[in-house]
N, C-alpha and C positions, 0 to 999 in steps of 0.2 A: 870243885866248889859246888856245894848244894844250891839248889834253886832258891830264890828269894820268895817271900810270901806273895809278892805281886805276881811273880812268874807262875807260882802254883795256882793262884786264883784264876789266872788267865786261861788255864787249861780246863776249867769247869764250864760246861755248856751254858750254865746259868748266867755266866758273866761274859759270854762270847760277844765280841764287838765293842767292849767298853774301852774307853781311852785310858792310857797309862795313869793319868791323874785320878781317874775314877777308881781304878784298881788300888791305887795308893790309899784312897779314902777307906775302902773296904779292908785293906790289909791292916790299917790302924785299929780297926775295931774287932778283927778276927782273933779269937782266943784259942791257942793250941790246947788240945786235950789228948791224953793217952789213957785208954781204958783196957781193963782185962776182959778175958772171955767170960761171958755170962753177966757182965755188968749191964744193968738197965739204965739207959740214958734218961728216959722219961716213960711214964705210964699213961695209958689211955685215961683221959679225964683230967690230967694235971694241967695247970695253967701253962699256956704256951709263951715262954719267955724268950725264945730264940730258935734258930734252925742250925743245921749242921752240914758240913762238907766232909765227905769221907776221903781221907788221904791214903789209908792203908787198912786192910781188914775187910770184914763183912758185917752188916747189920740186918737183923730181922725185924720187919714191921708187921705187927699182928693186932687183931682185935678179938674180943670175946663175944661170941654170938649169943643170941637170946637163949639158946639151949645150954649155954655154959661152955661150949667148946671153943678152942682156939682156931681162928681163921687167919692163916698167913696171907698177908696182902702183897708183900714184896720183899725181895732180898736186895738190899742196897750194896752195890759194888764200889770198889775204888773208883774215884773220879765222878761220883754222883752226889747230889745234894738231896736232903730230905727234911721234912717237917716244915716246909715253907708255907703251905696253905693256911695253917692255923694262925699265922701271924696277921693275915689280912682280915681275919674274922675277929681278932682280938679276944679269942676264947681259949678253949683247951685243946690239947693234943688229941686227935681223933683215934690214935693208935698207940701201941706200946713199942718202944725201940730197944732191942737187946743185942749186944755184941755176940757174934758167933765165934769170934776169935780175937786175939790181941788186935786192937784197932787204934788208929791215930786220926784225929779229926780237927777241923776248925769249927768253933762255935761262934755264930753271929748273933749277938744279943738284939732283941727286938727294938729297944729304944735307940740303940746306935744305928740300926738299919733305917728306922724312920727318919732320923736326922739326915742320913746320907741320901735317902730317896727325895726328901724335900729339897735338898740342894742339887740333885742330879736327876732330871726327868728321864734321861737315857737309861739310868739304872732301873728306874721304875718300869719302863717299857720292857726291858729284858726280863724282869721278874714276872711280869704279866704273861709274856710269851711262854716262859717256862711252865707256869701254872696251866696254861692251855694244853701243853704237851702232857703234863701230869694227868689232867682230866681225861685225855685220850687213853692213857695207860689204864686208868681205872675203868673206863668204859669198856675197853677190850677185856679186862678181867671179868667184868659182869657178864659179857657175852660168852666168854669161855665157860664160866661156871653154870650159866643158865641154858645155853644152846648147844654146846658141844658135848659129845659123849667122851668116855675115858680115852678112847683111841685118839680122837682128834685133839684133845687137850695135851696128851703126851707128845704127839707128833709136833704140834706147834711149839711146845717147850723145847724140844730137841733142835728143831730147825732154827728157832730164834736165837738160841744160846750156843749154837755150833760155831766153832772157829772155822771160817771158810777154807783156809789153806789145809787144815789137817782133819777136819770133821770131828774134832774132839769136843765133848760136852762135859764140863766139870760139875759134878753134883756135890759142890762144896758143903751144902747144908745137910747132906745125907739123904737117903731115900725117904725116910719118914717125913722130914720137913718139906722135902720137894713134893711129895705126894699131897701133903696138907695144903701147900700153896696152890696146887691144882684142883683142890676140892675132891680129892680121891682118897679112899682107904689105902693103907699100905699094901694090903693083899691085892687090891685091884691094880695098883701101880706095878707091883712085882709080876703079876700075871700078864699084864699088857706088855711090859718090857720083855718078858720071856718069849712072848709070841713074836715080837720084833726080832729077837735074836734067832729064833728058830727059822725065820724067813730070810735070815742073812742080811737084814737091814742095818743092824747095829751089833756091836760087840763090846765086851768089857775090856778096855785098853789097860786099865790098872785100877786098884781100889778107889772107888769114888769118881772114876773117869770113864765115860762111854765114848765110843767112836762111831759116828754115822758112816755106814758103808754104802748106802744107797738112798740118797736124799729124795730122788724122784719116786722111788718105791714107797717111801714114807708118805709123801704127798698124795700118792694114789690111794693109800689106805684111809686118809682123812677126807677124801672127796666124796 
């Protein structure tokens, strides 16, 4: 028997700790969506009318820099929410969201959320806590792009996204988009990765999948 809307919502960190009746309130306003690969959910600058919970697939969040180049901010994975921040400013989406593969989501409309928050202070506190964590993520991204060299950025990406039991790192977005998300040229990304392979720190496990062989060795490279 498939999980209910309420059970699905309870698995999202954004709603951790909410009482069943609060989850029921959110389930009542959550709108299921299924989108194809390359579908744009919203574009940078469009009015923010709601936010999303990703049930299946992957979403790319990006912005256009002042020089006209795409800057990838984040790859949203299954079990993550996104686009919440714009709701509290009652303004526009600060980035563009595009599906990288077939994806399933719940859409939470802004007006319905406002009513739920007014009736449930606990929900409001959970959302504020989530935004604080999101701000930390963006702060780390700024630090990576401004303070770290290419080696340190790639090392951190591999270690953060590595499956602890297997050491596998899935480059689901491809090398080009992964490089862009790290603020690196594809050539720099490929050269740095090749150096890691030559040192026996990582290997290509399968197309689009790397395996970290020596995590401590990677850490030493970035120190």
